mmCIF file of the N, C-alpha and C atoms, coordinates in Angstrom:
data_MODEL
# 
_entry.id   MODEL 
# 
loop_
_atom_site.group_PDB 
_atom_site.id 
_atom_site.type_symbol 
_atom_site.label_atom_id 
_atom_site.label_alt_id 
_atom_site.label_comp_id 
_atom_site.label_asym_id 
_atom_site.label_entity_id 
_atom_site.label_seq_id 
_atom_site.pdbx_PDB_ins_code 
_atom_site.Cartn_x 
_atom_site.Cartn_y 
_atom_site.Cartn_z 
_atom_site.occupancy 
_atom_site.B_iso_or_equiv 
_atom_site.pdbx_formal_charge 
_atom_site.auth_seq_id 
_atom_site.auth_comp_id 
_atom_site.auth_asym_id 
_atom_site.auth_atom_id 
_atom_site.pdbx_PDB_model_num 
ATOM 1   N N  . MET A 1 1  ? -22.436 -1.938  10.577  1.00 0.00 ? 1  MET A N  1 
ATOM 2   C CA . MET A 1 1  ? -23.222 -1.508  11.723  1.00 0.00 ? 1  MET A CA 1 
ATOM 3   C C  . MET A 1 1  ? -23.132 -2.526  12.860  1.00 0.00 ? 1  MET A C  1 
ATOM 4   N N  . GLU A 1 2  ? -22.898 -3.764  12.537  1.00 0.00 ? 2  GLU A N  1 
ATOM 5   C CA . GLU A 1 2  ? -22.889 -4.791  13.566  1.00 0.00 ? 2  GLU A CA 1 
ATOM 6   C C  . GLU A 1 2  ? -21.724 -4.646  14.540  1.00 0.00 ? 2  GLU A C  1 
ATOM 7   N N  . ILE A 1 3  ? -20.628 -4.051  14.090  1.00 0.00 ? 3  ILE A N  1 
ATOM 8   C CA . ILE A 1 3  ? -19.468 -3.917  14.979  1.00 0.00 ? 3  ILE A CA 1 
ATOM 9   C C  . ILE A 1 3  ? -19.194 -2.475  15.393  1.00 0.00 ? 3  ILE A C  1 
ATOM 10  N N  . ALA A 1 4  ? -20.149 -1.573  15.125  1.00 0.00 ? 4  ALA A N  1 
ATOM 11  C CA . ALA A 1 4  ? -19.980 -0.173  15.521  1.00 0.00 ? 4  ALA A CA 1 
ATOM 12  C C  . ALA A 1 4  ? -19.742 -0.105  17.017  1.00 0.00 ? 4  ALA A C  1 
ATOM 13  N N  . PRO A 1 5  ? -18.857 0.732   17.491  1.00 0.00 ? 5  PRO A N  1 
ATOM 14  C CA . PRO A 1 5  ? -18.209 1.859   16.847  1.00 0.00 ? 5  PRO A CA 1 
ATOM 15  C C  . PRO A 1 5  ? -16.834 1.524   16.262  1.00 0.00 ? 5  PRO A C  1 
ATOM 16  N N  . HIS A 1 6  ? -16.516 0.275   16.074  1.00 0.00 ? 6  HIS A N  1 
ATOM 17  C CA . HIS A 1 6  ? -15.212 -0.092  15.537  1.00 0.00 ? 6  HIS A CA 1 
ATOM 18  C C  . HIS A 1 6  ? -15.141 0.181   14.039  1.00 0.00 ? 6  HIS A C  1 
ATOM 19  N N  . ARG A 1 7  ? -13.986 0.678   13.616  1.00 0.00 ? 7  ARG A N  1 
ATOM 20  C CA . ARG A 1 7  ? -13.760 0.935   12.197  1.00 0.00 ? 7  ARG A CA 1 
ATOM 21  C C  . ARG A 1 7  ? -12.961 -0.211  11.603  1.00 0.00 ? 7  ARG A C  1 
ATOM 22  N N  . VAL A 1 8  ? -13.246 -0.533  10.350  1.00 0.00 ? 8  VAL A N  1 
ATOM 23  C CA . VAL A 1 8  ? -12.514 -1.596  9.659   1.00 0.00 ? 8  VAL A CA 1 
ATOM 24  C C  . VAL A 1 8  ? -12.049 -1.065  8.306   1.00 0.00 ? 8  VAL A C  1 
ATOM 25  N N  . ASN A 1 9  ? -10.732 -0.991  8.140   1.00 0.00 ? 9  ASN A N  1 
ATOM 26  C CA . ASN A 1 9  ? -10.115 -0.576  6.888   1.00 0.00 ? 9  ASN A CA 1 
ATOM 27  C C  . ASN A 1 9  ? -9.042  -1.591  6.537   1.00 0.00 ? 9  ASN A C  1 
ATOM 28  N N  . ALA A 1 10 ? -8.669  -1.641  5.271   1.00 0.00 ? 10 ALA A N  1 
ATOM 29  C CA . ALA A 1 10 ? -7.623  -2.571  4.847   1.00 0.00 ? 10 ALA A CA 1 
ATOM 30  C C  . ALA A 1 10 ? -6.622  -1.841  3.972   1.00 0.00 ? 10 ALA A C  1 
ATOM 31  N N  . ILE A 1 11 ? -5.346  -2.165  4.172   1.00 0.00 ? 11 ILE A N  1 
ATOM 32  C CA . ILE A 1 11 ? -4.285  -1.623  3.333   1.00 0.00 ? 11 ILE A CA 1 
ATOM 33  C C  . ILE A 1 11 ? -3.726  -2.767  2.515   1.00 0.00 ? 11 ILE A C  1 
ATOM 34  N N  . HIS A 1 12 ? -3.617  -2.538  1.217   1.00 0.00 ? 12 HIS A N  1 
ATOM 35  C CA . HIS A 1 12 ? -3.096  -3.537  0.294   1.00 0.00 ? 12 HIS A CA 1 
ATOM 36  C C  . HIS A 1 12 ? -1.818  -2.996  -0.339  1.00 0.00 ? 12 HIS A C  1 
ATOM 37  N N  . PRO A 1 13 ? -0.669  -3.290  0.275   1.00 0.00 ? 13 PRO A N  1 
ATOM 38  C CA . PRO A 1 13 ? 0.572   -2.815  -0.336  1.00 0.00 ? 13 PRO A CA 1 
ATOM 39  C C  . PRO A 1 13 ? 0.905   -3.641  -1.564  1.00 0.00 ? 13 PRO A C  1 
ATOM 40  N N  . GLY A 1 14 ? 1.456   -2.985  -2.549  1.00 0.00 ? 14 GLY A N  1 
ATOM 41  C CA . GLY A 1 14 ? 1.918   -3.701  -3.736  1.00 0.00 ? 14 GLY A CA 1 
ATOM 42  C C  . GLY A 1 14 ? 3.318   -4.217  -3.492  1.00 0.00 ? 14 GLY A C  1 
ATOM 43  N N  . VAL A 1 15 ? 4.113   -4.236  -4.524  1.00 0.00 ? 15 VAL A N  1 
ATOM 44  C CA . VAL A 1 15 ? 5.507   -4.640  -4.403  1.00 0.00 ? 15 VAL A CA 1 
ATOM 45  C C  . VAL A 1 15 ? 6.256   -3.471  -3.765  1.00 0.00 ? 15 VAL A C  1 
ATOM 46  N N  . VAL A 1 16 ? 6.770   -3.694  -2.568  1.00 0.00 ? 16 VAL A N  1 
ATOM 47  C CA . VAL A 1 16 ? 7.463   -2.636  -1.824  1.00 0.00 ? 16 VAL A CA 1 
ATOM 48  C C  . VAL A 1 16 ? 8.950   -2.728  -2.162  1.00 0.00 ? 16 VAL A C  1 
ATOM 49  N N  . GLY A 1 17 ? 9.410   -1.763  -2.926  1.00 0.00 ? 17 GLY A N  1 
ATOM 50  C CA . GLY A 1 17 ? 10.741  -1.809  -3.500  1.00 0.00 ? 17 GLY A CA 1 
ATOM 51  C C  . GLY A 1 17 ? 11.897  -1.843  -2.524  1.00 0.00 ? 17 GLY A C  1 
ATOM 52  N N  . ASP A 1 18 ? 11.728  -1.245  -1.348  1.00 0.00 ? 18 ASP A N  1 
ATOM 53  C CA . ASP A 1 18 ? 12.833  -1.247  -0.391  1.00 0.00 ? 18 ASP A CA 1 
ATOM 54  C C  . ASP A 1 18 ? 12.659  -2.291  0.716   1.00 0.00 ? 18 ASP A C  1 
ATOM 55  N N  . SER A 1 19 ? 11.756  -3.236  0.496   1.00 0.00 ? 19 SER A N  1 
ATOM 56  C CA . SER A 1 19 ? 11.591  -4.323  1.462   1.00 0.00 ? 19 SER A CA 1 
ATOM 57  C C  . SER A 1 19 ? 12.731  -5.325  1.313   1.00 0.00 ? 19 SER A C  1 
ATOM 58  N N  . PRO A 1 20 ? 13.008  -6.111  2.352   1.00 0.00 ? 20 PRO A N  1 
ATOM 59  C CA . PRO A 1 20 ? 14.097  -7.088  2.254   1.00 0.00 ? 20 PRO A CA 1 
ATOM 60  C C  . PRO A 1 20 ? 13.944  -8.044  1.070   1.00 0.00 ? 20 PRO A C  1 
ATOM 61  N N  . ARG A 1 21 ? 12.725  -8.355  0.704   1.00 0.00 ? 21 ARG A N  1 
ATOM 62  C CA . ARG A 1 21 ? 12.490  -9.287  -0.397  1.00 0.00 ? 21 ARG A CA 1 
ATOM 63  C C  . ARG A 1 21 ? 12.879  -8.705  -1.754  1.00 0.00 ? 21 ARG A C  1 
ATOM 64  N N  . TRP A 1 22 ? 12.670  -7.408  -1.952  1.00 0.00 ? 22 TRP A N  1 
ATOM 65  C CA . TRP A 1 22 ? 12.827  -6.822  -3.286  1.00 0.00 ? 22 TRP A CA 1 
ATOM 66  C C  . TRP A 1 22 ? 13.969  -5.832  -3.451  1.00 0.00 ? 22 TRP A C  1 
ATOM 67  N N  . ARG A 1 23 ? 14.566  -5.336  -2.391  1.00 0.00 ? 23 ARG A N  1 
ATOM 68  C CA . ARG A 1 23 ? 15.538  -4.237  -2.536  1.00 0.00 ? 23 ARG A CA 1 
ATOM 69  C C  . ARG A 1 23 ? 16.795  -4.616  -3.313  1.00 0.00 ? 23 ARG A C  1 
ATOM 70  N N  . GLU A 1 24 ? 17.176  -5.874  -3.326  1.00 0.00 ? 24 GLU A N  1 
ATOM 71  C CA . GLU A 1 24 ? 18.395  -6.292  -4.020  1.00 0.00 ? 24 GLU A CA 1 
ATOM 72  C C  . GLU A 1 24 ? 18.132  -6.863  -5.421  1.00 0.00 ? 24 GLU A C  1 
ATOM 73  N N  . VAL A 1 25 ? 16.877  -6.840  -5.866  1.00 0.00 ? 25 VAL A N  1 
ATOM 74  C CA . VAL A 1 25 ? 16.538  -7.405  -7.179  1.00 0.00 ? 25 VAL A CA 1 
ATOM 75  C C  . VAL A 1 25 ? 16.873  -6.392  -8.272  1.00 0.00 ? 25 VAL A C  1 
ATOM 76  N N  . PRO A 1 26 ? 17.819  -6.707  -9.136  1.00 0.00 ? 26 PRO A N  1 
ATOM 77  C CA . PRO A 1 26 ? 18.138  -5.786  -10.235 1.00 0.00 ? 26 PRO A CA 1 
ATOM 78  C C  . PRO A 1 26 ? 17.083  -5.886  -11.336 1.00 0.00 ? 26 PRO A C  1 
ATOM 79  N N  . ASP A 1 27 ? 16.769  -4.782  -11.954 1.00 0.00 ? 27 ASP A N  1 
ATOM 80  C CA . ASP A 1 27 ? 15.793  -4.755  -13.051 1.00 0.00 ? 27 ASP A CA 1 
ATOM 81  C C  . ASP A 1 27 ? 14.515  -5.494  -12.676 1.00 0.00 ? 27 ASP A C  1 
ATOM 82  N N  . HIS A 1 28 ? 13.869  -4.998  -11.641 1.00 0.00 ? 28 HIS A N  1 
ATOM 83  C CA . HIS A 1 28 ? 12.659  -5.654  -11.151 1.00 0.00 ? 28 HIS A CA 1 
ATOM 84  C C  . HIS A 1 28 ? 11.655  -5.837  -12.285 1.00 0.00 ? 28 HIS A C  1 
ATOM 85  N N  . PRO A 1 29 ? 11.064  -7.013  -12.417 1.00 0.00 ? 29 PRO A N  1 
ATOM 86  C CA . PRO A 1 29 ? 10.170  -7.284  -13.546 1.00 0.00 ? 29 PRO A CA 1 
ATOM 87  C C  . PRO A 1 29 ? 8.892   -6.445  -13.572 1.00 0.00 ? 29 PRO A C  1 
ATOM 88  N N  . HIS A 1 30 ? 8.445   -5.939  -12.428 1.00 0.00 ? 30 HIS A N  1 
ATOM 89  C CA . HIS A 1 30 ? 7.209   -5.152  -12.394 1.00 0.00 ? 30 HIS A CA 1 
ATOM 90  C C  . HIS A 1 30 ? 7.444   -3.656  -12.581 1.00 0.00 ? 30 HIS A C  1 
ATOM 91  N N  . LEU A 1 31 ? 8.682   -3.235  -12.539 1.00 0.00 ? 31 LEU A N  1 
ATOM 92  C CA . LEU A 1 31 ? 8.988   -1.807  -12.574 1.00 0.00 ? 31 LEU A CA 1 
ATOM 93  C C  . LEU A 1 31 ? 8.442   -1.114  -13.814 1.00 0.00 ? 31 LEU A C  1 
ATOM 94  N N  . SER A 1 32 ? 8.585   -1.706  -14.963 1.00 0.00 ? 32 SER A N  1 
ATOM 95  C CA . SER A 1 32 ? 8.117   -1.076  -16.202 1.00 0.00 ? 32 SER A CA 1 
ATOM 96  C C  . SER A 1 32 ? 6.588   -1.012  -16.291 1.00 0.00 ? 32 SER A C  1 
ATOM 97  N N  . ARG A 1 33 ? 5.893   -1.804  -15.505 1.00 0.00 ? 33 ARG A N  1 
ATOM 98  C CA . ARG A 1 33 ? 4.425   -1.816  -15.527 1.00 0.00 ? 33 ARG A CA 1 
ATOM 99  C C  . ARG A 1 33 ? 3.812   -0.898  -14.475 1.00 0.00 ? 33 ARG A C  1 
ATOM 100 N N  . THR A 1 34 ? 4.654   -0.237  -13.692 1.00 0.00 ? 34 THR A N  1 
ATOM 101 C CA . THR A 1 34 ? 4.154   0.627   -12.629 1.00 0.00 ? 34 THR A CA 1 
ATOM 102 C C  . THR A 1 34 ? 3.919   2.034   -13.181 1.00 0.00 ? 34 THR A C  1 
ATOM 103 N N  . PRO A 1 35 ? 2.671   2.522   -13.139 1.00 0.00 ? 35 PRO A N  1 
ATOM 104 C CA . PRO A 1 35 ? 2.376   3.846   -13.691 1.00 0.00 ? 35 PRO A CA 1 
ATOM 105 C C  . PRO A 1 35 ? 3.194   4.990   -13.095 1.00 0.00 ? 35 PRO A C  1 
ATOM 106 N N  . ILE A 1 36 ? 3.618   4.887   -11.831 1.00 0.00 ? 36 ILE A N  1 
ATOM 107 C CA . ILE A 1 36 ? 4.397   5.985   -11.248 1.00 0.00 ? 36 ILE A CA 1 
ATOM 108 C C  . ILE A 1 36 ? 5.884   5.877   -11.582 1.00 0.00 ? 36 ILE A C  1 
ATOM 109 N N  . GLY A 1 37 ? 6.282   4.811   -12.289 1.00 0.00 ? 37 GLY A N  1 
ATOM 110 C CA . GLY A 1 37 ? 7.661   4.680   -12.739 1.00 0.00 ? 37 GLY A CA 1 
ATOM 111 C C  . GLY A 1 37 ? 8.641   4.164   -11.696 1.00 0.00 ? 37 GLY A C  1 
ATOM 112 N N  . ARG A 1 38 ? 8.123   3.717   -10.554 1.00 0.00 ? 38 ARG A N  1 
ATOM 113 C CA . ARG A 1 38 ? 8.969   3.173   -9.488  1.00 0.00 ? 38 ARG A CA 1 
ATOM 114 C C  . ARG A 1 38 ? 8.092   2.305   -8.605  1.00 0.00 ? 38 ARG A C  1 
ATOM 115 N N  . LEU A 1 39 ? 8.736   1.550   -7.730  1.00 0.00 ? 39 LEU A N  1 
ATOM 116 C CA . LEU A 1 39 ? 7.999   0.751   -6.762  1.00 0.00 ? 39 LEU A CA 1 
ATOM 117 C C  . LEU A 1 39 ? 7.734   1.599   -5.527  1.00 0.00 ? 39 LEU A C  1 
ATOM 118 N N  . VAL A 1 40 ? 6.681   1.287   -4.797  1.00 0.00 ? 40 VAL A N  1 
ATOM 119 C CA . VAL A 1 40 ? 6.376   2.044   -3.583  1.00 0.00 ? 40 VAL A CA 1 
ATOM 120 C C  . VAL A 1 40 ? 7.408   1.718   -2.507  1.00 0.00 ? 40 VAL A C  1 
ATOM 121 N N  . THR A 1 41 ? 7.500   2.582   -1.530  1.00 0.00 ? 41 THR A N  1 
ATOM 122 C CA . THR A 1 41 ? 8.465   2.408   -0.445  1.00 0.00 ? 41 THR A CA 1 
ATOM 123 C C  . THR A 1 41 ? 7.751   2.020   0.850   1.00 0.00 ? 41 THR A C  1 
ATOM 124 N N  . THR A 1 42 ? 8.528   1.511   1.768   1.00 0.00 ? 42 THR A N  1 
ATOM 125 C CA . THR A 1 42 ? 7.987   1.184   3.087   1.00 0.00 ? 42 THR A CA 1 
ATOM 126 C C  . THR A 1 42 ? 7.412   2.432   3.748   1.00 0.00 ? 42 THR A C  1 
ATOM 127 N N  . ALA A 1 43 ? 8.083   3.558   3.581   1.00 0.00 ? 43 ALA A N  1 
ATOM 128 C CA . ALA A 1 43 ? 7.607   4.817   4.171   1.00 0.00 ? 43 ALA A CA 1 
ATOM 129 C C  . ALA A 1 43 ? 6.225   5.189   3.640   1.00 0.00 ? 43 ALA A C  1 
ATOM 130 N N  . GLU A 1 44 ? 5.951   4.920   2.377   1.00 0.00 ? 44 GLU A N  1 
ATOM 131 C CA . GLU A 1 44 ? 4.634   5.230   1.809   1.00 0.00 ? 44 GLU A CA 1 
ATOM 132 C C  . GLU A 1 44 ? 3.548   4.325   2.388   1.00 0.00 ? 44 GLU A C  1 
ATOM 133 N N  . VAL A 1 45 ? 3.879   3.081   2.631   1.00 0.00 ? 45 VAL A N  1 
ATOM 134 C CA . VAL A 1 45 ? 2.918   2.166   3.259   1.00 0.00 ? 45 VAL A CA 1 
ATOM 135 C C  . VAL A 1 45 ? 2.663   2.597   4.707   1.00 0.00 ? 45 VAL A C  1 
ATOM 136 N N  . VAL A 1 46 ? 3.719   2.992   5.403   1.00 0.00 ? 46 VAL A N  1 
ATOM 137 C CA . VAL A 1 46 ? 3.581   3.478   6.775   1.00 0.00 ? 46 VAL A CA 1 
ATOM 138 C C  . VAL A 1 46 ? 2.729   4.746   6.802   1.00 0.00 ? 46 VAL A C  1 
ATOM 139 N N  . ASP A 1 47 ? 2.948   5.647   5.858   1.00 0.00 ? 47 ASP A N  1 
ATOM 140 C CA . ASP A 1 47 ? 2.173   6.887   5.798   1.00 0.00 ? 47 ASP A CA 1 
ATOM 141 C C  . ASP A 1 47 ? 0.685   6.601   5.567   1.00 0.00 ? 47 ASP A C  1 
ATOM 142 N N  . ALA A 1 48 ? 0.382   5.654   4.697   1.00 0.00 ? 48 ALA A N  1 
ATOM 143 C CA . ALA A 1 48 ? -1.011  5.282   4.451   1.00 0.00 ? 48 ALA A CA 1 
ATOM 144 C C  . ALA A 1 48 ? -1.647  4.685   5.707   1.00 0.00 ? 48 ALA A C  1 
ATOM 145 N N  . THR A 1 49 ? -0.880  3.870   6.426   1.00 0.00 ? 49 THR A N  1 
ATOM 146 C CA . THR A 1 49 ? -1.361  3.283   7.675   1.00 0.00 ? 49 THR A CA 1 
ATOM 147 C C  . THR A 1 49 ? -1.626  4.373   8.703   1.00 0.00 ? 49 THR A C  1 
ATOM 148 N N  . ASP A 1 50 ? -0.700  5.304   8.818   1.00 0.00 ? 50 ASP A N  1 
ATOM 149 C CA . ASP A 1 50 ? -0.857  6.419   9.745   1.00 0.00 ? 50 ASP A CA 1 
ATOM 150 C C  . ASP A 1 50 ? -2.101  7.235   9.408   1.00 0.00 ? 50 ASP A C  1 
ATOM 151 N N  . PHE A 1 51 ? -2.326  7.478   8.122   1.00 0.00 ? 51 PHE A N  1 
ATOM 152 C CA . PHE A 1 51 ? -3.522  8.223   7.696   1.00 0.00 ? 51 PHE A CA 1 
ATOM 153 C C  . PHE A 1 51 ? -4.793  7.537   8.178   1.00 0.00 ? 51 PHE A C  1 
ATOM 154 N N  . LEU A 1 52 ? -4.881  6.221   7.958   1.00 0.00 ? 52 LEU A N  1 
ATOM 155 C CA . LEU A 1 52 ? -6.093  5.507   8.367   1.00 0.00 ? 52 LEU A CA 1 
ATOM 156 C C  . LEU A 1 52 ? -6.264  5.493   9.886   1.00 0.00 ? 52 LEU A C  1 
ATOM 157 N N  . LEU A 1 53 ? -5.169  5.459   10.610  1.00 0.00 ? 53 LEU A N  1 
ATOM 158 C CA . LEU A 1 53 ? -5.261  5.470   12.074  1.00 0.00 ? 53 LEU A CA 1 
ATOM 159 C C  . LEU A 1 53 ? -5.657  6.842   12.619  1.00 0.00 ? 53 LEU A C  1 
ATOM 160 N N  . ARG A 1 54 ? -5.165  7.910   11.973  1.00 0.00 ? 54 ARG A N  1 
ATOM 161 C CA . ARG A 1 54 ? -5.453  9.264   12.455  1.00 0.00 ? 54 ARG A CA 1 
ATOM 162 C C  . ARG A 1 54 ? -6.831  9.753   12.066  1.00 0.00 ? 54 ARG A C  1 
ATOM 163 N N  . ASN A 1 55 ? -7.309  9.406   10.889  1.00 0.00 ? 55 ASN A N  1 
ATOM 164 C CA . ASN A 1 55 ? -8.554  9.960   10.369  1.00 0.00 ? 55 ASN A CA 1 
ATOM 165 C C  . ASN A 1 55 ? -9.724  9.060   10.745  1.00 0.00 ? 55 ASN A C  1 
ATOM 166 N N  . SER A 1 56 ? -10.401 9.408   11.809  1.00 0.00 ? 56 SER A N  1 
ATOM 167 C CA . SER A 1 56 ? -11.491 8.565   12.309  1.00 0.00 ? 56 SER A CA 1 
ATOM 168 C C  . SER A 1 56 ? -12.745 8.631   11.440  1.00 0.00 ? 56 SER A C  1 
ATOM 169 N N  . GLY A 1 57 ? -12.758 9.502   10.458  1.00 0.00 ? 57 GLY A N  1 
ATOM 170 C CA . GLY A 1 57 ? -13.901 9.581   9.557   1.00 0.00 ? 57 GLY A CA 1 
ATOM 171 C C  . GLY A 1 57 ? -13.846 8.579   8.420   1.00 0.00 ? 57 GLY A C  1 
ATOM 172 N N  . VAL A 1 58 ? -12.724 7.910   8.263   1.00 0.00 ? 58 VAL A N  1 
ATOM 173 C CA . VAL A 1 58 ? -12.573 6.920   7.192   1.00 0.00 ? 58 VAL A CA 1 
ATOM 174 C C  . VAL A 1 58 ? -12.926 5.549   7.742   1.00 0.00 ? 58 VAL A C  1 
ATOM 175 N N  . ASN A 1 59 ? -13.848 4.873   7.069   1.00 0.00 ? 59 ASN A N  1 
ATOM 176 C CA . ASN A 1 59 ? -14.278 3.557   7.512   1.00 0.00 ? 59 ASN A CA 1 
ATOM 177 C C  . ASN A 1 59 ? -14.674 2.710   6.313   1.00 0.00 ? 59 ASN A C  1 
ATOM 178 N N  . ALA A 1 60 ? -14.429 1.413   6.417   1.00 0.00 ? 60 ALA A N  1 
ATOM 179 C CA . ALA A 1 60 ? -14.838 0.426   5.411   1.00 0.00 ? 60 ALA A CA 1 
ATOM 180 C C  . ALA A 1 60 ? -14.167 0.676   4.057   1.00 0.00 ? 60 ALA A C  1 
ATOM 181 N N  . GLN A 1 61 ? -12.867 0.991   4.092   1.00 0.00 ? 61 GLN A N  1 
ATOM 182 C CA . GLN A 1 61 ? -12.141 1.285   2.863   1.00 0.00 ? 61 GLN A CA 1 
ATOM 183 C C  . GLN A 1 61 ? -11.032 0.275   2.612   1.00 0.00 ? 61 GLN A C  1 
ATOM 184 N N  . ASP A 1 62 ? -10.807 -0.034  1.350   1.00 0.00 ? 62 ASP A N  1 
ATOM 185 C CA . ASP A 1 62 ? -9.657  -0.800  0.901   1.00 0.00 ? 62 ASP A CA 1 
ATOM 186 C C  . ASP A 1 62 ? -8.706  0.200   0.264   1.00 0.00 ? 62 ASP A C  1 
ATOM 187 N N  . LEU A 1 63 ? -7.534  0.388   0.846   1.00 0.00 ? 63 LEU A N  1 
ATOM 188 C CA . LEU A 1 63 ? -6.571  1.362   0.347   1.00 0.00 ? 63 LEU A CA 1 
ATOM 189 C C  . LEU A 1 63 ? -5.414  0.619   -0.307  1.00 0.00 ? 63 LEU A C  1 
ATOM 190 N N  . PHE A 1 64 ? -5.280  0.783   -1.607  1.00 0.00 ? 64 PHE A N  1 
ATOM 191 C CA . PHE A 1 64 ? -4.210  0.140   -2.355  1.00 0.00 ? 64 PHE A CA 1 
ATOM 192 C C  . PHE A 1 64 ? -3.022  1.085   -2.411  1.00 0.00 ? 64 PHE A C  1 
ATOM 193 N N  . VAL A 1 65 ? -1.894  0.652   -1.888  1.00 0.00 ? 65 VAL A N  1 
ATOM 194 C CA . VAL A 1 65 ? -0.653  1.436   -1.908  1.00 0.00 ? 65 VAL A CA 1 
ATOM 195 C C  . VAL A 1 65 ? 0.303   0.648   -2.803  1.00 0.00 ? 65 VAL A C  1 
ATOM 196 N N  . ASP A 1 66 ? 0.118   0.820   -4.096  1.00 0.00 ? 66 ASP A N  1 
ATOM 197 C CA . ASP A 1 66 ? 0.856   -0.018  -5.050  1.00 0.00 ? 66 ASP A CA 1 
ATOM 198 C C  . ASP A 1 66 ? 1.363   0.754   -6.263  1.00 0.00 ? 66 ASP A C  1 
ATOM 199 N N  . GLY A 1 67 ? 1.261   2.069   -6.227  1.00 0.00 ? 67 GLY A N  1 
ATOM 200 C CA . GLY A 1 67 ? 1.726   2.875   -7.344  1.00 0.00 ? 67 GLY A CA 1 
ATOM 201 C C  . GLY A 1 67 ? 0.924   2.672   -8.619  1.00 0.00 ? 67 GLY A C  1 
ATOM 202 N N  . GLY A 1 68 ? -0.255  2.088   -8.491  1.00 0.00 ? 68 GLY A N  1 
ATOM 203 C CA . GLY A 1 68 ? -1.102  1.845   -9.661  1.00 0.00 ? 68 GLY A CA 1 
ATOM 204 C C  . GLY A 1 68 ? -0.895  0.468   -10.283 1.00 0.00 ? 68 GLY A C  1 
ATOM 205 N N  . LEU A 1 69 ? 0.001   -0.308  -9.739  1.00 0.00 ? 69 LEU A N  1 
ATOM 206 C CA . LEU A 1 69 ? 0.296   -1.641  -10.273 1.00 0.00 ? 69 LEU A CA 1 
ATOM 207 C C  . LEU A 1 69 ? -0.518  -2.676  -9.526  1.00 0.00 ? 69 LEU A C  1 
ATOM 208 N N  . ARG A 1 70 ? -1.330  -3.419  -10.246 1.00 0.00 ? 70 ARG A N  1 
ATOM 209 C CA . ARG A 1 70 ? -2.079  -4.527  -9.660  1.00 0.00 ? 70 ARG A CA 1 
ATOM 210 C C  . ARG A 1 70 ? -1.419  -5.806  -10.116 1.00 0.00 ? 70 ARG A C  1 
ATOM 211 N N  . VAL A 1 71 ? -0.702  -6.473  -9.208  1.00 0.00 ? 71 VAL A N  1 
ATOM 212 C CA . VAL A 1 71 ? -0.033  -7.733  -9.532  1.00 0.00 ? 71 VAL A CA 1 
ATOM 213 C C  . VAL A 1 71 ? -1.025  -8.864  -9.327  1.00 0.00 ? 71 VAL A C  1 
ATOM 214 N N  . THR A 1 72 ? -1.246  -9.604  -10.383 1.00 0.00 ? 72 THR A N  1 
ATOM 215 C CA . THR A 1 72 ? -2.172  -10.735 -10.279 1.00 0.00 ? 72 THR A CA 1 
ATOM 216 C C  . THR A 1 72 ? -1.492  -12.039 -10.543 1.00 0.00 ? 72 THR A C  1 
# 
């Protein structure tokens, strides 16, 4: 309420498989632990960002775009 009418949301991308850091890694160590069976893509992170920007009814959310994999 203190910063209304501004919205605050956060996107937490996981391991992005087609990013420069990970796209050339063979047999990625996290792949077998990902419930969706693959790593998320840059396009999926962009789509999640677009969703939060377009939908003004969403506020104060942490959106994890990680395919269900929580890397700790």
